[in-house]
C-alpha positions in Angstrom: -25.8 44.1 19.3 -27.1 41.9 16.4 -26.2 38.2 16.5 -23.7 38.4 13.5 -21.8 41.3 15.1 -21.7 39.3 18.4 -20.2 36.4 16.5 -17.6 38.6 14.8 -16.6 40.1 18.2 -16.3 36.7 19.7 -14.2 35.5 16.7 -11.9 38.4 17.1 -11.3 37.7 20.7 -10.6 34.1 20.0 -8.2 35.0 17.2 -6.4 37.4 19.5 -6.0 34.6 22.1 -4.4 32.4 19.4 -2.1 35.2 18.3 -1.0 35.6 21.9 0.2 32.1 21.9 -2.7 29.9 23.0 -1.9 26.3 22.3 -3.7 24.6 19.4 -5.6 21.5 20.5 -4.2 18.2 19.1 -5.6 16.9 15.8 -8.9 15.0 15.9 -8.8 11.2 16.1 -10.9 11.3 13.0 -8.5 13.6 11.0 -7.5 12.4 7.6 -4.3 10.5 7.7 -1.4 12.7 6.6 -3.3 15.9 6.5 -1.5 19.0 7.6 -2.6 20.5 11.1 -4.2 23.9 11.2 -1.8 26.7 11.7 -1.0 27.4 15.3 -0.4 31.2 14.6 -3.2 33.5 13.6 -2.5 35.8 10.7 -1.8 39.4 11.6 -4.9 40.7 9.7 -8.1 39.1 8.5 -10.4 40.1 5.6 -14.1 39.6 5.9 -15.6 37.7 3.0 -18.6 35.7 1.7 -18.3 32.0 1.3 -20.6 30.7 -1.5 -21.1 26.9 -1.5 -21.5 25.6 -5.0 -23.3 22.4 -4.0 -23.2 20.3 -7.2 -19.7 21.4 -8.1 -17.9 20.8 -4.8 -16.3 24.2 -4.6 -16.7 27.4 -2.6 -16.3 30.8 -4.1 -14.9 33.5 -1.9 -16.2 37.0 -2.6 -15.8 40.4 -1.1 -18.5 40.9 1.6 -19.5 44.3 0.4 -19.6 46.4 -2.7 -19.5 44.6 -6.0 -18.9 41.2 -4.4 -15.6 40.8 -6.4 -14.4 37.3 -6.5 -11.2 36.8 -4.3 -10.6 33.1 -4.7 -12.0 29.6 -4.9 -11.5 26.5 -2.8 -12.1 22.8 -3.7 -14.1 21.3 -0.8 -13.8 17.7 -2.1 -10.0 17.1 -2.5 -10.6 13.6 -1.2 -13.3 12.8 -3.6 -11.7 9.7 -5.1 -11.1 8.3 -1.6 -14.6 9.0 -0.5 -16.2 7.5 -3.6 -14.1 4.4 -3.3 -15.3 4.0 0.3 -18.9 4.5 -0.8 -18.9 2.1 -3.6 -17.4 -0.7 -1.6 -20.2 -0.4 1.0 -23.8 -1.3 -0.5 -25.7 0.6 2.2 -23.6 3.7 1.9 -23.9 3.4 -1.8 -27.7 3.1 -1.7 -28.0 6.3 0.5 -25.4 8.1 -1.8 -27.6 7.4 -4.8 -30.7 8.3 -2.8 -29.4 11.8 -2.0 -28.3 12.2 -5.7 -31.8 11.4 -7.1 -33.9 13.1 -4.4 -32.4 16.2 -2.6 -29.8 16.5 -5.3 -32.2 16.6 -8.2 -30.0 14.2 -10.1 -26.7 15.7 -8.8 -24.3 14.8 -5.9 -24.5 17.3 -3.0 -20.9 18.1 -2.2 -21.1 21.3 -0.1 -24.0 22.4 2.1 -22.8 24.8 4.9 -19.6 26.6 5.7 -17.9 28.5 8.5 -14.4 29.7 9.0 -12.4 29.3 12.1 -11.8 32.4 14.3 -8.2 32.7 13.2 -9.2 32.6 9.5 -6.9 29.7 8.7 -9.5 27.1 7.9 -13.1 26.7 6.6 -15.3 24.0 8.0 -17.8 22.5 5.5 -20.6 20.0 5.7 -20.8 17.6 2.7 -24.2 15.9 2.3 -23.3 13.2 -0.1 -20.2 12.3 1.9 -22.2 12.4 5.2 -19.4 14.3 6.9 -17.9 17.6 8.0 -14.3 18.5 7.1 -11.9 21.4 8.0 -10.0 22.7 5.0 -6.7 24.6 5.4 -7.2 27.8 3.5 -3.5 28.1 2.8 -2.9 24.6 1.3 -6.5 23.4 0.5 -5.7 20.2 2.4 -8.0 18.5 5.0 -7.2 19.2 8.6 -9.8 16.9 10.0 -12.9 14.9 9.0 -15.9 14.0 11.1 -18.3 11.4 9.6 -21.8 12.1 11.0 -24.2 9.5 12.2 -26.3 8.2 9.5 -25.9 9.0 5.8 -26.3 12.7 5.2 -25.0 15.9 6.7 -26.9 19.2 6.3 -27.2 22.7 7.8 -24.7 24.0 10.4 -24.4 26.8 12.9 -21.4 28.3 14.6 -21.4 29.4 18.3 -21.1 33.2 19.0 -17.4 32.8 20.2 -16.6 30.8 16.9 -15.3 27.7 18.7 -18.0 25.2 18.0 -20.2 24.1 15.1 -23.5 22.2 15.3 -24.3 20.1 12.3 -27.6 18.3 11.4 -27.3 14.6 10.6 -30.5 14.2 8.5 -31.0 10.5 8.4 -30.2 9.8 12.1 -32.3 12.7 13.6 -29.2 13.9 15.4 -27.3 17.1 15.8 -23.5 16.8 16.4 -21.7 19.6 18.1 -18.0 19.7 17.2 -14.9 21.6 18.3 -14.2 23.8 15.3 -10.4 23.5 15.7 -10.1 19.8 16.2 -13.3 18.2 14.9 -13.8 16.4 18.1 -17.4 15.9 19.2 -18.2 17.7 22.4 -21.9 16.7 22.4 -24.9 15.6 20.5 -28.7 15.6 20.9 -31.8 14.0 19.4 -34.2 16.0 17.2 -37.4 15.6 15.2 -37.4 13.9 11.8 -34.8 15.3 9.4 -33.0 18.0 11.4 -32.3 21.1 9.3 -31.6 24.5 10.4 -29.5 25.2 13.6 -29.3 28.5 15.5 -27.3 29.5 18.5 -28.8 32.1 20.8 -26.9 35.3 21.1 -25.4 34.4 24.4 -24.4 31.0 23.2 -26.4 29.2 25.9 -29.0 27.6 23.6 -29.2 25.8 20.4 -32.5 25.8 18.4 -32.9 23.0 15.9 -35.7 22.9 13.4 -36.7 19.7 11.7 -38.3 19.6 8.3 -39.5 16.0 8.1 -39.6 13.9 5.0 -39.4 16.2 1.9 -38.4 13.7 -0.7 -41.7 11.9 -1.3 -44.5 12.7 -3.7 -47.1 12.6 -0.9 -47.4 16.3 -1.1 -51.2 16.8 -1.0 -52.3 18.8 2.1 -54.3 15.8 3.5 -51.1 13.6 3.4 -49.1 16.1 5.5 -49.2 13.6 8.4 -46.9 11.3 6.3 -44.1 13.8 6.5 -43.0 12.8 10.1 -42.4 14.4 13.4 -41.5 18.0 12.9 -40.7 20.5 15.7 -38.2 23.0 17.2 -35.9 21.4 19.7 -34.2 23.8 22.1 -31.2 22.4 24.1 -28.6 23.6 26.6 -25.5 24.3 24.5 -23.2 23.1 27.3 -25.0 20.0 28.6 -27.0 19.2 25.4 -30.0 18.5 27.5 -33.4 19.2 25.8 -35.0 22.2 27.6 -38.0 22.6 25.3 -39.8 21.0 22.4 -42.1 23.3 20.4 -44.7 21.6 18.2 -45.7 24.2 15.6 -48.6 22.1 14.5 -50.4 23.0 17.7 -49.5 26.6 17.4 -50.5 26.9 13.7 -53.9 25.3 14.5 -54.5 27.7 17.3 -53.7 30.6 15.0 -56.3 29.3 12.5 -53.7 28.1 10.0 -54.2 24.4 10.0 -53.8 24.7 6.2 -50.0 25.3 6.6 -47.4 22.6 7.0 -45.4 22.5 10.2 -42.2 21.6 8.4 -39.8 24.3 9.7 -37.4 25.7 7.2 -35.1 28.8 7.3 -35.7 31.1 10.2 -34.4 34.2 11.8 -34.6 35.8 15.4 -35.0 39.5 16.1 -31.9 41.0 17.7 -33.5 40.8 21.1 -34.7 37.2 20.3 -38.3 38.0 21.3 -39.7 37.1 17.9 -38.8 34.3 15.6 -39.7 34.2 11.8 -39.8 31.0 9.9 -40.7 29.5 6.6 -42.7 26.3 6.2 -43.0 23.9 3.3 -45.3 24.6 0.4 -46.0 28.2 1.5 -45.2 31.4 -0.3 -44.7 33.5 2.9 -43.5 33.1 6.5 -44.8 33.0 10.1 -44.1 35.2 13.1 -43.8 33.5 16.5 -43.7 35.3 19.9 -41.2 33.4 22.0 -42.2 34.4 25.4 -46.0 34.2 24.7 -45.4 30.8 22.9 -47.8 31.6 20.1 -48.0 32.6 16.5 -48.8 36.2 16.2 -48.8 37.0 12.4 -48.6 35.1 9.1 -47.4 36.8 5.9 -48.5 35.6 2.5 -46.3 36.8 -0.2 -47.2 37.1 -4.0 -47.4 34.0 -6.2 -45.7 33.9 -9.5 -48.3 33.1 -12.1 -45.8 31.1 -14.0 -45.2 28.7 -10.9 -46.7 25.3 -11.3 -49.6 24.6 -8.9 -48.4 20.9 -8.8 -46.6 20.7 -5.4 -44.7 17.6 -6.4 -42.7 19.8 -8.8 -41.5 22.0 -6.0 -37.9 21.2 -5.1 -37.7 19.3 -1.7 -41.2 20.7 -0.8 -39.8 24.2 -0.9 -42.0 27.1 -2.0 -39.9 29.9 -0.3 -36.5 28.9 1.2 -34.1 31.5 2.4 -34.5 34.3 5.1 -32.3 36.9 6.7 -32.9 40.0 8.9 -31.2 43.3 8.8 -28.9 44.0 11.8 -31.4 46.5 13.3 -34.3 44.0 13.0 -36.4 46.3 10.9 -36.3 44.3 7.6 -36.6 40.8 6.4 -35.0 39.5 3.2 -37.0 36.6 1.7 -35.9 34.2 -1.1 -39.0 33.2 -3.0 -37.5 30.0 -4.3 -40.1 28.5 -6.6 -41.6 31.9 -7.5 -38.4 33.2 -8.8 -38.0 36.4 -6.9 -36.6 37.9 -3.7 -38.0 40.7 -1.7 -37.4 42.9 1.4 -40.2 43.0 3.9 -40.9 45.7 6.4 -41.0 43.9 9.8 -43.4 46.3 11.5 -46.0 46.3 8.7 -45.1 43.1 6.9 -45.4 45.1 3.6 -43.1 43.7 0.9 -41.0 45.9 -1.3 -40.2 45.4 -5.0 -40.1 41.7 -6.2 -36.5 41.3 -7.5 -36.5 38.7 -10.3 -34.1 35.8 -9.3 -33.7 32.3 -10.6 -34.6 29.7 -8.0 -33.1 31.7 -5.1 -32.1 29.3 -2.4 -30.7 31.3 0.5 -30.4 34.8 2.0 -27.8 36.2 4.3 -26.7 39.7 5.5 -23.7 41.4 3.7 -20.6 42.6 5.5 -21.7 46.1 6.4 -25.3 45.1 7.2 -26.9 47.3 4.6 -28.0 44.6 2.2 -28.9 40.9 1.8 -27.2 38.5 -0.5 -29.2 35.7 -2.1 -28.0 32.6 -4.0 -29.6 32.1 -7.4 -29.2 28.4 -7.8 -30.9 28.3 -11.1 -28.5 30.6 -12.9 -25.3 30.1 -10.8 -25.1 33.6 -9.4 -25.3 35.5 -6.1 -27.2 38.9 -6.0 -27.1 41.7 -3.4 -30.3 43.6 -2.6 -30.5 46.9 -0.7 -32.3 46.7 2.6 -33.4 50.4 2.5 -34.7 50.4 -1.0 -35.4 46.8 -1.8 -33.6 47.2 -5.1 -31.0 45.0 -6.6 -27.4 46.3 -6.3 -25.2 43.8 -8.1 -25.2 40.2 -9.4 -22.1 38.1 -10.0 -21.4 34.7 -11.4 -20.3 31.7 -9.2 -20.1 28.0 -9.5 -22.6 25.2 -10.2 -25.8 25.5 -8.0 -24.9 27.9 -5.2 -26.9 27.4 -2.1 -25.6 28.4 1.3 -23.9 31.9 1.6 -22.0 32.7 4.8 -19.9 35.5 6.2 -16.3 34.3 6.9 -12.7 35.5 7.3 -9.5 34.8 5.3 -6.0 36.1 5.8 -5.5 39.5 4.3 -4.0 39.1 0.8 -5.4 35.6 0.5 -6.5 34.7 -3.1 -6.9 30.8 -2.8 -4.9 27.8 -1.7 -1.4 27.6 -2.9 -1.0 25.4 -6.0 
């Protein structure tokens, strides 16, 4: 069973337990004062949807997870914006980092939403907010904040949800830490140290492991290949998801060199496991392609170079946050990869057996790729044109493209109550 389907099954079980009368934990000590607690009763029916995080706007569009990706509703993920800004502007250190995020990773904009996951009962969505250096739970019925967790350091980033839907792991970029939180209460259940600038998190199918990938420093102009050593300590950190003890550290610099690819950066970006978790595919900074890693053999087995767009500048300092390609998802049967060619302005479906790419689907700075609700296509975010686009895994052709908010990045499958069209006004 693919990872996403395992997660949905776990969420369904958790929702059933809540509906049967399981007590809801007390609100987190870090909850926003006066916020309404999450509903103790699960809705009778849930609808599967896509959450699209509009990073610069501070909203999340909620779309149908299949078909024409019809818009269902929208939620404001920064209802406490004035409070947060007041807090930041009264603290010189926080203000310095806030402005640093705006003028580096944010390309001159504040980063208000990075990642999103809904709770198993579909009553709330949990969101990481980079510029506010926190994670919040938002009540989908009212739009109010259930709880807030400030991360260590000054920026929050990518998250992952456990297969049973009860925990979220969030990267704290500037403190080289991953926090693991109870999704219902926001209480920290554990944390662990990582490489420099932790980025993507992935739970294993059985929920026993967390894989964290660190990207290092991506906001400097020291982008020449010979200056790669200035980018910091980058690696995979694999931890026990219960004890948070580090079980393994994988330095991809050594593996890339052994594979004859000392020319590639070891800054690890989006990645995807095969359904049996025997192979791991990942993107690296500055590279138009991806790498295949055999987990048991602990070695890189193949490297795929994808086409370059002739219109893409060769000046690496113009590539956003050291990206070349940023966004990857795998079909549920493990036969296809969907790749977002961010700086090359296309997306493509790649056959995993042969590594042959399909048609290059034009896209405007695609920044993420995920699997749609029925598993037959991938959905990319086009951050340059404020759209999301579905691509058919079987044919590699574009199905549909729909408008969303300002600068969409992360797209995640989630659940809302049946009939939901947005928070009550």
